[in-house]
mmCIF file of the N, C-alpha and C atoms, coordinates in Angstrom:
data_MODEL
# 
_entry.id   MODEL 
# 
loop_
_atom_site.group_PDB 
_atom_site.id 
_atom_site.type_symbol 
_atom_site.label_atom_id 
_atom_site.label_alt_id 
_atom_site.label_comp_id 
_atom_site.label_asym_id 
_atom_site.label_entity_id 
_atom_site.label_seq_id 
_atom_site.pdbx_PDB_ins_code 
_atom_site.Cartn_x 
_atom_site.Cartn_y 
_atom_site.Cartn_z 
_atom_site.occupancy 
_atom_site.B_iso_or_equiv 
_atom_site.pdbx_formal_charge 
_atom_site.auth_seq_id 
_atom_site.auth_comp_id 
_atom_site.auth_asym_id 
_atom_site.auth_atom_id 
_atom_site.pdbx_PDB_model_num 
ATOM 1   N N  . VAL A 1 1  ? 118.591 -76.314 49.868 1.00 0.00 ? 1  VAL A N  1 
ATOM 2   C CA . VAL A 1 1  ? 117.953 -76.449 48.706 1.00 0.00 ? 1  VAL A CA 1 
ATOM 3   C C  . VAL A 1 1  ? 118.622 -76.103 47.434 1.00 0.00 ? 1  VAL A C  1 
ATOM 4   N N  . ALA A 1 2  ? 119.277 -74.901 47.550 1.00 0.00 ? 2  ALA A N  1 
ATOM 5   C CA . ALA A 1 2  ? 120.263 -74.314 46.264 1.00 0.00 ? 2  ALA A CA 1 
ATOM 6   C C  . ALA A 1 2  ? 121.212 -75.433 45.925 1.00 0.00 ? 2  ALA A C  1 
ATOM 7   N N  . LYS A 1 3  ? 121.992 -75.825 46.831 1.00 0.00 ? 3  LYS A N  1 
ATOM 8   C CA . LYS A 1 3  ? 123.102 -76.739 46.887 1.00 0.00 ? 3  LYS A CA 1 
ATOM 9   C C  . LYS A 1 3  ? 122.625 -77.895 46.153 1.00 0.00 ? 3  LYS A C  1 
ATOM 10  N N  . LYS A 1 4  ? 121.624 -78.312 46.534 1.00 0.00 ? 4  LYS A N  1 
ATOM 11  C CA . LYS A 1 4  ? 121.122 -79.624 45.890 1.00 0.00 ? 4  LYS A CA 1 
ATOM 12  C C  . LYS A 1 4  ? 120.670 -79.343 44.379 1.00 0.00 ? 4  LYS A C  1 
ATOM 13  N N  . PHE A 1 5  ? 120.085 -78.397 44.184 1.00 0.00 ? 5  PHE A N  1 
ATOM 14  C CA . PHE A 1 5  ? 119.702 -78.042 42.771 1.00 0.00 ? 5  PHE A CA 1 
ATOM 15  C C  . PHE A 1 5  ? 121.036 -77.780 41.921 1.00 0.00 ? 5  PHE A C  1 
ATOM 16  N N  . LEU A 1 6  ? 121.922 -77.123 42.362 1.00 0.00 ? 6  LEU A N  1 
ATOM 17  C CA . LEU A 1 6  ? 123.283 -76.892 41.750 1.00 0.00 ? 6  LEU A CA 1 
ATOM 18  C C  . LEU A 1 6  ? 123.916 -78.180 41.374 1.00 0.00 ? 6  LEU A C  1 
ATOM 19  N N  . ALA A 1 7  ? 123.974 -79.128 42.356 1.00 0.00 ? 7  ALA A N  1 
ATOM 20  C CA . ALA A 1 7  ? 124.565 -80.389 42.091 1.00 0.00 ? 7  ALA A CA 1 
ATOM 21  C C  . ALA A 1 7  ? 123.821 -81.402 41.163 1.00 0.00 ? 7  ALA A C  1 
ATOM 22  N N  . GLU A 1 8  ? 122.501 -81.242 41.213 1.00 0.00 ? 8  GLU A N  1 
ATOM 23  C CA . GLU A 1 8  ? 121.664 -82.136 40.219 1.00 0.00 ? 8  GLU A CA 1 
ATOM 24  C C  . GLU A 1 8  ? 121.965 -81.700 38.989 1.00 0.00 ? 8  GLU A C  1 
ATOM 25  N N  . HIS A 1 9  ? 122.150 -80.413 38.711 1.00 0.00 ? 9  HIS A N  1 
ATOM 26  C CA . HIS A 1 9  ? 122.071 -79.884 37.376 1.00 0.00 ? 9  HIS A CA 1 
ATOM 27  C C  . HIS A 1 9  ? 123.590 -79.652 36.814 1.00 0.00 ? 9  HIS A C  1 
ATOM 28  N N  . GLY A 1 10 ? 124.521 -79.941 37.503 1.00 0.00 ? 10 GLY A N  1 
ATOM 29  C CA . GLY A 1 10 ? 125.804 -79.993 37.169 1.00 0.00 ? 10 GLY A CA 1 
ATOM 30  C C  . GLY A 1 10 ? 126.250 -78.392 37.155 1.00 0.00 ? 10 GLY A C  1 
ATOM 31  N N  . LEU A 1 11 ? 125.920 -77.529 38.029 1.00 0.00 ? 11 LEU A N  1 
ATOM 32  C CA . LEU A 1 11 ? 126.169 -76.223 37.914 1.00 0.00 ? 11 LEU A CA 1 
ATOM 33  C C  . LEU A 1 11 ? 127.341 -75.823 38.867 1.00 0.00 ? 11 LEU A C  1 
ATOM 34  N N  . SER A 1 12 ? 128.395 -75.982 38.524 1.00 0.00 ? 12 SER A N  1 
ATOM 35  C CA . SER A 1 12 ? 129.687 -75.890 39.358 1.00 0.00 ? 12 SER A CA 1 
ATOM 36  C C  . SER A 1 12 ? 130.502 -74.767 39.469 1.00 0.00 ? 12 SER A C  1 
ATOM 37  N N  . TRP A 1 13 ? 130.039 -73.650 38.784 1.00 0.00 ? 13 TRP A N  1 
ATOM 38  C CA . TRP A 1 13 ? 130.540 -72.435 38.838 1.00 0.00 ? 13 TRP A CA 1 
ATOM 39  C C  . TRP A 1 13 ? 130.051 -71.834 40.125 1.00 0.00 ? 13 TRP A C  1 
ATOM 40  N N  . GLN A 1 14 ? 130.655 -70.531 40.330 1.00 0.00 ? 14 GLN A N  1 
ATOM 41  C CA . GLN A 1 14 ? 130.336 -69.693 41.604 1.00 0.00 ? 14 GLN A CA 1 
ATOM 42  C C  . GLN A 1 14 ? 128.963 -69.251 41.625 1.00 0.00 ? 14 GLN A C  1 
ATOM 43  N N  . GLN A 1 15 ? 128.205 -69.402 42.548 1.00 0.00 ? 15 GLN A N  1 
ATOM 44  C CA . GLN A 1 15 ? 126.780 -69.007 42.580 1.00 0.00 ? 15 GLN A CA 1 
ATOM 45  C C  . GLN A 1 15 ? 126.805 -67.907 43.692 1.00 0.00 ? 15 GLN A C  1 
ATOM 46  N N  . GLY A 1 16 ? 125.894 -66.965 43.570 1.00 0.00 ? 16 GLY A N  1 
ATOM 47  C CA . GLY A 1 16 ? 125.616 -65.928 44.667 1.00 0.00 ? 16 GLY A CA 1 
ATOM 48  C C  . GLY A 1 16 ? 124.335 -65.571 44.946 1.00 0.00 ? 16 GLY A C  1 
ATOM 49  N N  . PHE A 1 17 ? 124.137 -64.988 45.998 1.00 0.00 ? 17 PHE A N  1 
ATOM 50  C CA . PHE A 1 17 ? 122.697 -64.861 46.350 1.00 0.00 ? 17 PHE A CA 1 
ATOM 51  C C  . PHE A 1 17 ? 122.651 -63.330 46.926 1.00 0.00 ? 17 PHE A C  1 
ATOM 52  N N  . LEU A 1 18 ? 121.776 -62.683 46.458 1.00 0.00 ? 18 LEU A N  1 
ATOM 53  C CA . LEU A 1 18 ? 121.579 -61.105 46.817 1.00 0.00 ? 18 LEU A CA 1 
ATOM 54  C C  . LEU A 1 18 ? 119.983 -60.946 47.009 1.00 0.00 ? 18 LEU A C  1 
ATOM 55  N N  . ASP A 1 19 ? 119.912 -60.514 48.289 1.00 0.00 ? 19 ASP A N  1 
ATOM 56  C CA . ASP A 1 19 ? 118.589 -60.436 48.791 1.00 0.00 ? 19 ASP A CA 1 
ATOM 57  C C  . ASP A 1 19 ? 117.897 -59.058 48.551 1.00 0.00 ? 19 ASP A C  1 
ATOM 58  N N  . GLY A 1 20 ? 118.606 -58.113 47.869 1.00 0.00 ? 20 GLY A N  1 
ATOM 59  C CA . GLY A 1 20 ? 118.230 -56.763 47.636 1.00 0.00 ? 20 GLY A CA 1 
ATOM 60  C C  . GLY A 1 20 ? 118.398 -55.728 48.572 1.00 0.00 ? 20 GLY A C  1 
ATOM 61  N N  . SER A 1 21 ? 119.222 -56.188 49.749 1.00 0.00 ? 21 SER A N  1 
ATOM 62  C CA . SER A 1 21 ? 119.667 -55.095 50.830 1.00 0.00 ? 21 SER A CA 1 
ATOM 63  C C  . SER A 1 21 ? 121.036 -54.732 50.569 1.00 0.00 ? 21 SER A C  1 
ATOM 64  N N  . ASN A 1 22 ? 121.848 -55.195 49.670 1.00 0.00 ? 22 ASN A N  1 
ATOM 65  C CA . ASN A 1 22 ? 123.036 -54.771 49.576 1.00 0.00 ? 22 ASN A CA 1 
ATOM 66  C C  . ASN A 1 22 ? 123.112 -53.727 48.369 1.00 0.00 ? 22 ASN A C  1 
ATOM 67  N N  . TYR A 1 23 ? 122.896 -52.333 48.649 1.00 0.00 ? 23 TYR A N  1 
ATOM 68  C CA . TYR A 1 23 ? 122.524 -51.376 47.687 1.00 0.00 ? 23 TYR A CA 1 
ATOM 69  C C  . TYR A 1 23 ? 123.685 -51.007 46.955 1.00 0.00 ? 23 TYR A C  1 
ATOM 70  N N  . GLU A 1 24 ? 125.014 -51.202 47.733 1.00 0.00 ? 24 GLU A N  1 
ATOM 71  C CA . GLU A 1 24 ? 126.332 -50.730 47.027 1.00 0.00 ? 24 GLU A CA 1 
ATOM 72  C C  . GLU A 1 24 ? 126.512 -51.670 45.886 1.00 0.00 ? 24 GLU A C  1 
ATOM 73  N N  . LEU A 1 25 ? 126.358 -53.063 46.023 1.00 0.00 ? 25 LEU A N  1 
ATOM 74  C CA . LEU A 1 25 ? 126.568 -54.009 45.076 1.00 0.00 ? 25 LEU A CA 1 
ATOM 75  C C  . LEU A 1 25 ? 125.524 -53.833 43.864 1.00 0.00 ? 25 LEU A C  1 
ATOM 76  N N  . ILE A 1 26 ? 124.282 -53.547 44.329 1.00 0.00 ? 26 ILE A N  1 
ATOM 77  C CA . ILE A 1 26 ? 123.286 -53.505 43.174 1.00 0.00 ? 26 ILE A CA 1 
ATOM 78  C C  . ILE A 1 26 ? 123.564 -52.273 42.412 1.00 0.00 ? 26 ILE A C  1 
ATOM 79  N N  . ASN A 1 27 ? 124.005 -51.182 42.962 1.00 0.00 ? 27 ASN A N  1 
ATOM 80  C CA . ASN A 1 27 ? 124.159 -49.853 42.223 1.00 0.00 ? 27 ASN A CA 1 
ATOM 81  C C  . ASN A 1 27 ? 125.494 -50.067 41.454 1.00 0.00 ? 27 ASN A C  1 
ATOM 82  N N  . THR A 1 28 ? 126.556 -50.807 41.970 1.00 0.00 ? 28 THR A N  1 
ATOM 83  C CA . THR A 1 28 ? 127.876 -50.877 41.186 1.00 0.00 ? 28 THR A CA 1 
ATOM 84  C C  . THR A 1 28 ? 127.809 -51.638 39.931 1.00 0.00 ? 28 THR A C  1 
ATOM 85  N N  . TYR A 1 29 ? 126.836 -52.606 40.013 1.00 0.00 ? 29 TYR A N  1 
ATOM 86  C CA . TYR A 1 29 ? 126.813 -53.603 38.896 1.00 0.00 ? 29 TYR A CA 1 
ATOM 87  C C  . TYR A 1 29 ? 125.386 -53.393 38.207 1.00 0.00 ? 29 TYR A C  1 
ATOM 88  N N  . ASN A 1 30 ? 124.715 -52.290 38.512 1.00 0.00 ? 30 ASN A N  1 
ATOM 89  C CA . ASN A 1 30 ? 123.509 -51.927 37.751 1.00 0.00 ? 30 ASN A CA 1 
ATOM 90  C C  . ASN A 1 30 ? 122.471 -53.109 37.703 1.00 0.00 ? 30 ASN A C  1 
ATOM 91  N N  . ILE A 1 31 ? 122.477 -53.737 38.884 1.00 0.00 ? 31 ILE A N  1 
ATOM 92  C CA . ILE A 1 31 ? 121.572 -54.909 38.900 1.00 0.00 ? 31 ILE A CA 1 
ATOM 93  C C  . ILE A 1 31 ? 119.988 -54.410 38.967 1.00 0.00 ? 31 ILE A C  1 
ATOM 94  N N  . LYS A 1 32 ? 119.220 -54.943 37.860 1.00 0.00 ? 32 LYS A N  1 
ATOM 95  C CA . LYS A 1 32 ? 117.901 -54.422 37.992 1.00 0.00 ? 32 LYS A CA 1 
ATOM 96  C C  . LYS A 1 32 ? 116.758 -55.582 38.036 1.00 0.00 ? 32 LYS A C  1 
ATOM 97  N N  . THR A 1 33 ? 117.341 -56.773 37.754 1.00 0.00 ? 33 THR A N  1 
ATOM 98  C CA . THR A 1 33 ? 116.520 -57.895 37.844 1.00 0.00 ? 33 THR A CA 1 
ATOM 99  C C  . THR A 1 33 ? 116.972 -59.063 38.518 1.00 0.00 ? 33 THR A C  1 
ATOM 100 N N  . TRP A 1 34 ? 116.298 -60.039 39.050 1.00 0.00 ? 34 TRP A N  1 
ATOM 101 C CA . TRP A 1 34 ? 116.724 -61.231 39.677 1.00 0.00 ? 34 TRP A CA 1 
ATOM 102 C C  . TRP A 1 34 ? 116.276 -62.434 38.970 1.00 0.00 ? 34 TRP A C  1 
ATOM 103 N N  . PRO A 1 35 ? 116.813 -63.286 38.600 1.00 0.00 ? 35 PRO A N  1 
ATOM 104 C CA . PRO A 1 35 ? 118.321 -63.518 38.802 1.00 0.00 ? 35 PRO A CA 1 
ATOM 105 C C  . PRO A 1 35 ? 119.113 -62.647 37.730 1.00 0.00 ? 35 PRO A C  1 
ATOM 106 N N  . THR A 1 36 ? 120.336 -62.432 37.932 1.00 0.00 ? 36 THR A N  1 
ATOM 107 C CA . THR A 1 36 ? 121.280 -61.662 37.157 1.00 0.00 ? 36 THR A CA 1 
ATOM 108 C C  . THR A 1 36 ? 122.517 -62.580 36.867 1.00 0.00 ? 36 THR A C  1 
ATOM 109 N N  . THR A 1 37 ? 123.018 -62.504 35.572 1.00 0.00 ? 37 THR A N  1 
ATOM 110 C CA . THR A 1 37 ? 124.167 -63.256 35.533 1.00 0.00 ? 37 THR A CA 1 
ATOM 111 C C  . THR A 1 37 ? 125.180 -62.370 35.143 1.00 0.00 ? 37 THR A C  1 
ATOM 112 N N  . PHE A 1 38 ? 126.435 -62.750 35.611 1.00 0.00 ? 38 PHE A N  1 
ATOM 113 C CA . PHE A 1 38 ? 127.856 -62.024 35.360 1.00 0.00 ? 38 PHE A CA 1 
ATOM 114 C C  . PHE A 1 38 ? 128.690 -63.117 34.829 1.00 0.00 ? 38 PHE A C  1 
ATOM 115 N N  . LEU A 1 39 ? 129.290 -62.910 33.639 1.00 0.00 ? 39 LEU A N  1 
ATOM 116 C CA . LEU A 1 39 ? 130.228 -63.699 33.073 1.00 0.00 ? 39 LEU A CA 1 
ATOM 117 C C  . LEU A 1 39 ? 131.525 -63.093 33.344 1.00 0.00 ? 39 LEU A C  1 
ATOM 118 N N  . ILE A 1 40 ? 132.483 -63.871 34.123 1.00 0.00 ? 40 ILE A N  1 
ATOM 119 C CA . ILE A 1 40 ? 133.807 -63.352 34.498 1.00 0.00 ? 40 ILE A CA 1 
ATOM 120 C C  . ILE A 1 40 ? 134.681 -64.234 33.992 1.00 0.00 ? 40 ILE A C  1 
ATOM 121 N N  . ASP A 1 41 ? 135.828 -63.779 33.355 1.00 0.00 ? 41 ASP A N  1 
ATOM 122 C CA . ASP A 1 41 ? 136.757 -64.751 32.766 1.00 0.00 ? 41 ASP A CA 1 
ATOM 123 C C  . ASP A 1 41 ? 137.720 -65.153 33.978 1.00 0.00 ? 41 ASP A C  1 
ATOM 124 N N  . PRO A 1 42 ? 138.544 -66.089 33.774 1.00 0.00 ? 42 PRO A N  1 
ATOM 125 C CA . PRO A 1 42 ? 139.548 -66.733 34.722 1.00 0.00 ? 42 PRO A CA 1 
ATOM 126 C C  . PRO A 1 42 ? 140.477 -65.688 35.222 1.00 0.00 ? 42 PRO A C  1 
ATOM 127 N N  . ASN A 1 43 ? 140.552 -64.529 34.632 1.00 0.00 ? 43 ASN A N  1 
ATOM 128 C CA . ASN A 1 43 ? 141.433 -63.543 35.128 1.00 0.00 ? 43 ASN A CA 1 
ATOM 129 C C  . ASN A 1 43 ? 140.519 -62.468 35.959 1.00 0.00 ? 43 ASN A C  1 
ATOM 130 N N  . GLY A 1 44 ? 139.261 -62.697 36.234 1.00 0.00 ? 44 GLY A N  1 
ATOM 131 C CA . GLY A 1 44 ? 138.480 -61.824 37.082 1.00 0.00 ? 44 GLY A CA 1 
ATOM 132 C C  . GLY A 1 44 ? 137.918 -60.598 36.186 1.00 0.00 ? 44 GLY A C  1 
ATOM 133 N N  . TYR A 1 45 ? 138.035 -60.588 34.996 1.00 0.00 ? 45 TYR A N  1 
ATOM 134 C CA . TYR A 1 45 ? 137.385 -59.460 34.148 1.00 0.00 ? 45 TYR A CA 1 
ATOM 135 C C  . TYR A 1 45 ? 135.982 -59.745 33.810 1.00 0.00 ? 45 TYR A C  1 
ATOM 136 N N  . LEU A 1 46 ? 135.009 -58.919 33.977 1.00 0.00 ? 46 LEU A N  1 
ATOM 137 C CA . LEU A 1 46 ? 133.657 -59.062 33.595 1.00 0.00 ? 46 LEU A CA 1 
ATOM 138 C C  . LEU A 1 46 ? 133.607 -58.923 31.991 1.00 0.00 ? 46 LEU A C  1 
ATOM 139 N N  . ILE A 1 47 ? 132.841 -60.004 31.475 1.00 0.00 ? 47 ILE A N  1 
ATOM 140 C CA . ILE A 1 47 ? 132.801 -60.253 30.218 1.00 0.00 ? 47 ILE A CA 1 
ATOM 141 C C  . ILE A 1 47 ? 131.497 -59.672 29.586 1.00 0.00 ? 47 ILE A C  1 
ATOM 142 N N  . ALA A 1 48 ? 130.413 -60.263 30.380 1.00 0.00 ? 48 ALA A N  1 
ATOM 143 C CA . ALA A 1 48 ? 129.106 -59.836 29.930 1.00 0.00 ? 48 ALA A CA 1 
ATOM 144 C C  . ALA A 1 48 ? 128.048 -59.954 31.189 1.00 0.00 ? 48 ALA A C  1 
ATOM 145 N N  . THR A 1 49 ? 127.008 -59.279 31.100 1.00 0.00 ? 49 THR A N  1 
ATOM 146 C CA . THR A 1 49 ? 126.031 -59.365 32.053 1.00 0.00 ? 49 THR A CA 1 
ATOM 147 C C  . THR A 1 49 ? 124.599 -59.578 31.480 1.00 0.00 ? 49 THR A C  1 
ATOM 148 N N  . GLY A 1 50 ? 123.721 -60.260 32.300 1.00 0.00 ? 50 GLY A N  1 
ATOM 149 C CA . GLY A 1 50 ? 122.343 -60.469 31.862 1.00 0.00 ? 50 GLY A CA 1 
ATOM 150 C C  . GLY A 1 50 ? 121.987 -61.400 30.682 1.00 0.00 ? 50 GLY A C  1 
ATOM 151 N N  . LEU A 1 51 ? 123.174 -62.261 30.588 1.00 0.00 ? 51 LEU A N  1 
ATOM 152 C CA . LEU A 1 51 ? 122.996 -63.443 29.452 1.00 0.00 ? 51 LEU A CA 1 
ATOM 153 C C  . LEU A 1 51 ? 122.037 -64.449 30.045 1.00 0.00 ? 51 LEU A C  1 
ATOM 154 N N  . LYS A 1 52 ? 121.137 -65.051 29.259 1.00 0.00 ? 52 LYS A N  1 
ATOM 155 C CA . LYS A 1 52 ? 120.301 -65.974 29.596 1.00 0.00 ? 52 LYS A CA 1 
ATOM 156 C C  . LYS A 1 52 ? 120.110 -67.134 28.525 1.00 0.00 ? 52 LYS A C  1 
ATOM 157 N N  . GLY A 1 53 ? 119.865 -68.490 28.962 1.00 0.00 ? 53 GLY A N  1 
ATOM 158 C CA . GLY A 1 53 ? 119.553 -69.443 27.986 1.00 0.00 ? 53 GLY A CA 1 
ATOM 159 C C  . GLY A 1 53 ? 120.698 -69.689 26.973 1.00 0.00 ? 53 GLY A C  1 
ATOM 160 N N  . ASP A 1 54 ? 120.305 -69.783 25.783 1.00 0.00 ? 54 ASP A N  1 
ATOM 161 C CA . ASP A 1 54 ? 121.248 -70.007 24.611 1.00 0.00 ? 54 ASP A CA 1 
ATOM 162 C C  . ASP A 1 54 ? 122.360 -68.933 24.445 1.00 0.00 ? 54 ASP A C  1 
ATOM 163 N N  . GLU A 1 55 ? 121.976 -67.814 24.716 1.00 0.00 ? 55 GLU A N  1 
ATOM 164 C CA . GLU A 1 55 ? 122.912 -66.598 24.637 1.00 0.00 ? 55 GLU A CA 1 
ATOM 165 C C  . GLU A 1 55 ? 123.954 -66.975 25.710 1.00 0.00 ? 55 GLU A C  1 
ATOM 166 N N  . LEU A 1 56 ? 123.613 -67.282 27.028 1.00 0.00 ? 56 LEU A N  1 
ATOM 167 C CA . LEU A 1 56 ? 124.734 -67.550 28.042 1.00 0.00 ? 56 LEU A CA 1 
ATOM 168 C C  . LEU A 1 56 ? 125.570 -68.812 27.692 1.00 0.00 ? 56 LEU A C  1 
ATOM 169 N N  . TYR A 1 57 ? 124.796 -69.843 27.040 1.00 0.00 ? 57 TYR A N  1 
ATOM 170 C CA . TYR A 1 57 ? 125.646 -71.104 26.722 1.00 0.00 ? 57 TYR A CA 1 
ATOM 171 C C  . TYR A 1 57 ? 126.562 -70.746 25.596 1.00 0.00 ? 57 TYR A C  1 
ATOM 172 N N  . GLN A 1 58 ? 126.124 -69.998 24.636 1.00 0.00 ? 58 GLN A N  1 
ATOM 173 C CA . GLN A 1 58 ? 127.130 -69.608 23.440 1.00 0.00 ? 58 GLN A CA 1 
ATOM 174 C C  . GLN A 1 58 ? 128.273 -68.893 23.997 1.00 0.00 ? 58 GLN A C  1 
ATOM 175 N N  . ALA A 1 59 ? 128.074 -67.848 24.943 1.00 0.00 ? 59 ALA A N  1 
ATOM 176 C CA . ALA A 1 59 ? 129.140 -66.873 25.441 1.00 0.00 ? 59 ALA A CA 1 
ATOM 177 C C  . ALA A 1 59 ? 130.182 -67.951 26.158 1.00 0.00 ? 59 ALA A C  1 
ATOM 178 N N  . ILE A 1 60 ? 129.616 -68.901 26.985 1.00 0.00 ? 60 ILE A N  1 
ATOM 179 C CA . ILE A 1 60 ? 130.602 -69.731 27.829 1.00 0.00 ? 60 ILE A CA 1 
ATOM 180 C C  . ILE A 1 60 ? 131.452 -70.638 26.726 1.00 0.00 ? 60 ILE A C  1 
ATOM 181 N N  . ALA A 1 61 ? 130.557 -71.343 25.794 1.00 0.00 ? 61 ALA A N  1 
ATOM 182 C CA . ALA A 1 61 ? 131.285 -72.051 24.793 1.00 0.00 ? 61 ALA A CA 1 
ATOM 183 C C  . ALA A 1 61 ? 132.415 -71.237 24.108 1.00 0.00 ? 61 ALA A C  1 
ATOM 184 N N  . ASN A 1 62 ? 132.199 -70.004 23.814 1.00 0.00 ? 62 ASN A N  1 
ATOM 185 C CA . ASN A 1 62 ? 133.290 -68.973 23.214 1.00 0.00 ? 62 ASN A CA 1 
ATOM 186 C C  . ASN A 1 62 ? 134.540 -68.872 23.915 1.00 0.00 ? 62 ASN A C  1 
ATOM 187 N N  . ILE A 1 63 ? 134.230 -68.627 25.245 1.00 0.00 ? 63 ILE A N  1 
ATOM 188 C CA . ILE A 1 63 ? 135.264 -68.424 26.128 1.00 0.00 ? 63 ILE A CA 1 
ATOM 189 C C  . ILE A 1 63 ? 136.137 -69.766 26.413 1.00 0.00 ? 63 ILE A C  1 
ATOM 190 N N  . LEU A 1 64 ? 135.482 -70.924 26.346 1.00 0.00 ? 64 LEU A N  1 
ATOM 191 C CA . LEU A 1 64 ? 136.107 -72.070 26.635 1.00 0.00 ? 64 LEU A CA 1 
ATOM 192 C C  . LEU A 1 64 ? 136.899 -72.605 25.293 1.00 0.00 ? 64 LEU A C  1 
ATOM 193 N N  . THR A 1 65 ? 136.524 -72.175 24.169 1.00 0.00 ? 65 THR A N  1 
ATOM 194 C CA . THR A 1 65 ? 137.275 -72.482 23.076 1.00 0.00 ? 65 THR A CA 1 
ATOM 195 C C  . THR A 1 65 ? 138.498 -71.604 22.524 1.00 0.00 ? 65 THR A C  1 
ATOM 196 N N  . GLN A 1 66 ? 138.597 -70.495 23.478 1.00 0.00 ? 66 GLN A N  1 
ATOM 197 C CA . GLN A 1 66 ? 139.686 -69.492 23.162 1.00 0.00 ? 66 GLN A CA 1 
ATOM 198 C C  . GLN A 1 66 ? 141.015 -70.019 23.597 1.00 0.00 ? 66 GLN A C  1 
# 
């Protein structure tokens, strides 16, 4: 179901699923809500977290125009 949704909406970037049982990952990245977004640059550096909607689109646009 998720793969179909991603394909239908053109979401080609990496997606992950966290079911709440990986406490090390949850604590490392301070995940408090689902879904959570992590914006990571091409070099693997974390740029932002928790962005949604227009805020996320603007951050991606800014990165792509650099």
